[in-house]
N, C-alpha and C positions, 0 to 999 in steps of 0.2 A: 335317568335322573339328570337334571340340568344343574350344574354347579357353577357359580360365579365367584371369582376371586378379585376383589377390588383392592388395588395396591399390590398387584402380582409381581411388579418389578422390584419391590423392596425385599429385604433380606428374608423375613419370615414368609412372605408371599412366594418367593422363588423356591424356598425349601419345601413349602407345602406342596407346590406343584410338582417338584421333583419326587416327592413322596408318592403322589398319585401315579407318576410315570414308572416308578421302580417297584411299587407294591400294588398289584392288582387287587381291587376290592378294599383299599385302605380305609374307605369310609363305611365299609360294611355293605355296600351295594355298588352296582356298576354305574359308572359315569358315562351316560350316552351323549352328553353335550357339556363342554367346558368352555366358559367365557372368561378370558384373562384381561383385566383392565388396569391401566395406569396412565399417568400423564405422558410417559413414553411407552411405545409399544413393547409389551413384555415378550420375552423369549418363550417359545413353545418347545418343550422337550420332544425329541423325535418320536418317542413312543406314544405321544398324545396327539400327534398331528391329525389323525383321522377324525378326532372328536373335538379338537380345540380350535378356538378362534381368538386372536389377540386384537384388542382395541386400544388405541391411544386416545384417552378421554380424561378430562379433568372433572371430577365429580362436583367441584364447587362452581362450575360454570353453568349458565342458564340452560335448562332443558337436558343436561347430561344425565341426571338421575332418571328422568322420565324415559329417556331412550334405553337405558339399561334395564329398568324394571319392565318395560314393554316386552322384553324377551322372556319374562316370567320364569326366572330361575327358581328351582325348588330350594336350593341352599345358597345363601350369600355370605361369604367371608368378607367382612368390611375391615380391611387392614390399613387403608389409606390415611396418612396423617403427615404433618410436618413435625419434626422432633422438638424436644423440650427447649433446647438452647435457641433454636430458630424462632420458635413460638414466643419466647420471651423477648427476643430482639426485634421481632417484626409483629407488632400487635395486630394490625389489620390482616396480615396473611394468616396468622395463627387462628383467628376466629373464622375467617373465610373458609379455610381448608378443614380445620378440625371440628368446627361446630356447624357452620352453614352447610357444608357438603353433607354431613351426616343427617342433619334435619331434612335436607332436600331428598335424600334417599328414603328416609322414613315416610315422608309425605308422599313420595311417588308410589311407594308400596300401598299406602292407604288409599290413594285415588285409583290405583289399579284394582284394588279389591272392591271398590264401590262400583266399578264398571262390570266386573265379573268376579265371583269368589276367588280369593287368592291369599293364602297365608303361608309365606315361606319361612324357613328357619333362617334367622339372621344371627351370625356370630360376630360380635364387635370387639375389636382390640382396644381395651381400656388400659389403665396403668395404675400402679401403686402411688403415682403422683397425685391421685385424688385425695390423699390424706395429708394433713398438715399438723404441725405442732399446736398444742402440747400433746405428746403421745403417751399412751400407757406402755408398760414393759413390752407387751406383745399386742399387736393390733388384730382384732377379729373382724369378721364381716359386719358385725353390728356397730362398730365404731363409726362415728359421724365423719362425713367428708368435709374438711375445711382446707382446701388446697391453698398453697402459698406461691403458686406460679400460674401464669396464664394457661400453660399447657394442662396442668392439673385441673384448672377450672373448666376448661373446654371439655375435657374427658368426663368430669363429674356431671356437667350439664347433659352430655350425651347419655350417660348412665341413667339419669332420671327419665329422659325421653324413652330410652329402650324399655325400662320397666313399665312405663305408662302405656306405651303402644302395645306391649305384650299383654298387659292386664286387660286391655280393651279388645284383644284378639286380632289386632291388625297384622301382627306377625308373631312368630315364636322365637323370642330373642334370648341370647345368652351373652352377657358381658364378661370378658376375660381380662381381669386385672393382672397384667403381665408383671413379673419381677423384671429387674434390669437383665437383659439378655446378654450373656457373656459365655463364651468369647464370640463377639460378632465378627464374621468373616469380612473380607474386603478392606476398603480404606477407611480411615477415620471420618466420622460425619460430624454434624453440628450439635449432636445431642450433648447436653451437659454431663451426662453419665458416660460419655464415650471413653474416657480415660480408664474406666474399669476394665474394658477390653483391650485398649491400646497397650497397657503395661504388660500384658501377656502375649498378645498377638504379634506385635512387632519384635520383641526379643526372641520369640520362638522362630521367627523368620530371619534372625540375625541383624535386626535393625534397632536403632535407638527409639525410646519412647519417653514421653514426658509425663510425670506425675504431679498434678497441680494441687493436691491436698495432702494432709498428714496420713501416716500409715494407720492411725487409730480411728479413721473413718470407717464406720460399719454400714453395710448395705445388704439388700435382699436380691438374690441371683438365681437364675436358671439358665440352662444351655439352650442354644437354638433348637437342638433336637427335642428337648422338652416342650419348647414353645409350639412347635409343629404338632406334637402329640396333644397338647392342650386343645388346640383348635379342632383336631380330628375327633377327639373324644366329645367335645361340645356339639359337634355335628351329629354324632351317633347316639348320644345319650337320650334317655327318657326324661324330658324336661319337666314332667309332672312332679318329679322328685325335688325340683329346685324350690318350688313355691313362688311367692310373689317377689322375693328378693332375687332378682334375675342377674345381679352382678356379683361375680365370685372372685375372691382373692386367691390366686394360684399358689400352690406350694412352691417352696424354694429353699435356698440355703442362705442363712444369715452369716456373714463373714466380714472380718476386717480387711482393709487394704493390705495390711501387714501379713495376714493369713494367705491372701492371694499370692503375695511375693514369696512366702515360704513354700507354698505349693509349687510355684514355678521353679524354685531352687531344687526341690525334691525331684521334680520330673525332668528338668532341663539343665540343672547345674548352675554353679556360680557365674559362669560366663554369661548366661542369659540375664541373670539378675543385674549384673553390672551395666547392662544396656539401658536401665531405667534411670532417667535424669530428673532430679527434683527441681521443679520450677513452680513455686506457689502462685496460684491465680486467685485473687480475692473474689472475683465474680463467680467463678466455679465453686469456690468454697462456700460462698454465701448461699448459692442455690442448693448445694448438696446438704448444707446444714439444716435445711427445712424438710428433708426427706426422712421417711420412716426407716427403721433399721431392722425390725424383726416383726414377724407376723404369726398369728395363729390361723393356719390355713386348714384347720380340722374339717370345716364344712366341705371344702373342695375335695379333700382327701377322701371323705366319706362318700362323695359322689364319683370317685374313681380317678381323680386327677393325681399324677405323680411327677416328681422331679428329683434331681440329684441331692445327695446328702453330704458331699465333700468337694472341695475345689480341685483335688487331684483328678477326680472323675470328670469334672468340667473341662480341665485342660486336656485330658486324654481323649475326650470326645472331639475336641477341636483338632487335635493331631490326626485322629482317625478320619474325620469327615473332610477336613480342609487341607491337610498336609500329606495325604496318602500314607499316613502312619509313620512319617519320618520328620525329625526336627532338622 
């Protein structure tokens, strides 16, 4: 089985590949060939070096998608994107990377299939940013998509394309609407949602973090570990059970920023909490105010997707996976 990960240098991509390296048969079948793609050459875990090849390639550049699809991977994880804050700040870059690159990939698959039969499984990283106000109390998969950011708009367009290309049998697609992933490892990025992770990750490492919004801001979360499991399950599942609505809102945890901080206090103590510095940011507050806060992910749960149910668990996963079990 040939598996391709586009966006393999990103957080979820790296963890997905690490899962392949550490757990033989993670996808339910042997990986005979693994192609890792990103704008910078992705790292290849030692255990995968016999089957893996890393490519530095920008999907949004001319002919890049065609070169990748010509390799005819059986499963394609499409994780490549620029994050919400950057997509809002740079209109051209957001549409080029998040929309044009995805459309180029889908078209390359279509043209490859015209040359010789080819219908790969495509798992696309979407986002809860596809939804916009006014919201019901809980958002189900049947709620209409009216995004209030360029990033959400780009993802929503790609969702429609994925559903239509799947309907026509061009590929077998699954769109994964990710909650905000928390706690993201590494350094802060340009995502407008980055502070949700920052106010936990930095204090756990003994560093100061900035909170740009009020503690009564509510949001929808899942851990990096759950995110990887979402994609693996989407690759393994029987997609005939999904039906024509190919984009699924993933399960997660609805929590207030204040509840995040209380969980940090329980797990790491008052010393960690005191490292959070309040600095209101009207731009971030404006973006976040247009985001959904709670979801009915019953459909995804019935299809076998799972996530955490409390923030203490999310923090402990970060300590276990990223801090070797030690604060």
